[in-house]
C-alpha positions in Angstrom: -4.6 -3.2 -9.3 -6.0 -6.5 -10.0 -8.0 -8.4 -7.4 -5.7 -11.4 -7.6 -2.8 -9.4 -6.2 -4.9 -7.9 -3.5 -6.2 -11.3 -2.5 -2.7 -12.8 -2.4 -1.5 -10.0 -0.1 -4.6 -10.4 2.1 -4.2 -14.2 2.4 -0.4 -14.1 2.9 0.9 -16.5 5.6 4.6 -17.1 5.0 7.2 -16.7 2.3 6.6 -19.1 -0.6 9.4 -21.2 -2.1 11.7 -19.2 -4.4 13.7 -21.3 -6.8 16.5 -18.6 -6.8 17.2 -19.5 -3.2 16.8 -23.3 -2.8 19.1 -23.7 0.3 18.0 -23.7 3.9 19.9 -20.4 4.6 17.4 -17.7 3.5 19.7 -14.7 4.2 20.0 -13.8 0.5 16.3 -14.2 0.0 15.6 -11.9 2.9 18.0 -9.2 1.5 16.7 -9.5 -2.1 13.1 -9.1 -1.0 14.1 -6.0 1.0 15.7 -4.5 -2.1 12.8 -5.5 -4.3 10.4 -3.7 -1.9 12.3 -0.5 -2.0 12.9 -0.7 -5.8 9.2 -1.3 -6.4 8.2 1.6 -4.2 10.7 3.9 -5.9 9.6 2.8 -9.4 5.9 3.1 -8.9 6.0 6.3 -6.8 8.1 8.0 -9.5 5.3 7.1 -12.0 2.6 8.2 -9.7 1.1 4.7 -9.5 -0.3 2.8 -6.6 2.4 1.1 -4.6 0.1 -1.6 -3.1 1.7 -4.4 -5.1 5.0 -3.7 -3.4 3.5 -4.8 -0.1 4.0 -8.4 -1.2 7.8 -7.9 -1.0 7.4 -6.3 2.4 5.4 -9.2 3.8 8.0 -11.7 2.5 11.0 -9.9 4.0 9.1 -9.3 7.2 8.6 -13.0 7.6 12.2 -13.9 6.6 14.4 -11.2 8.1 15.2 -10.6 11.7 13.7 -7.3 12.7 17.1 -6.0 13.9 18.4 -6.3 10.4 15.5 -4.5 8.9 15.8 -1.7 11.5 19.5 -1.3 10.7 18.9 -1.3 7.0 16.1 1.3 7.3 18.5 3.5 9.2 21.2 3.0 6.5 18.6 3.9 3.8 17.7 7.1 5.6 21.4 8.0 6.1 22.3 7.2 2.5 24.8 4.5 3.6 22.9 1.4 2.6 25.2 -1.0 0.7 22.5 -2.3 -1.7 21.5 -0.6 -5.0 18.0 0.7 -4.6 
């Protein structure tokens, strides 16, 4: 893992601007980062690689998403009923 990624994760304060989600409502941004985190973890874990870069997505969705949503989505992932494609 490069030092620049580790430094970005360490110095993270709040979600940066994402041109895919220019509107005030950040619901889709929240959901997309949740999906990206789980996809990243799944992809790197299956290859036996370090999953530390995936923490970036986790920090973004933690700062954007209400915790009640994240808890519900985590339960759905565990039960196999999550609506997103991971």
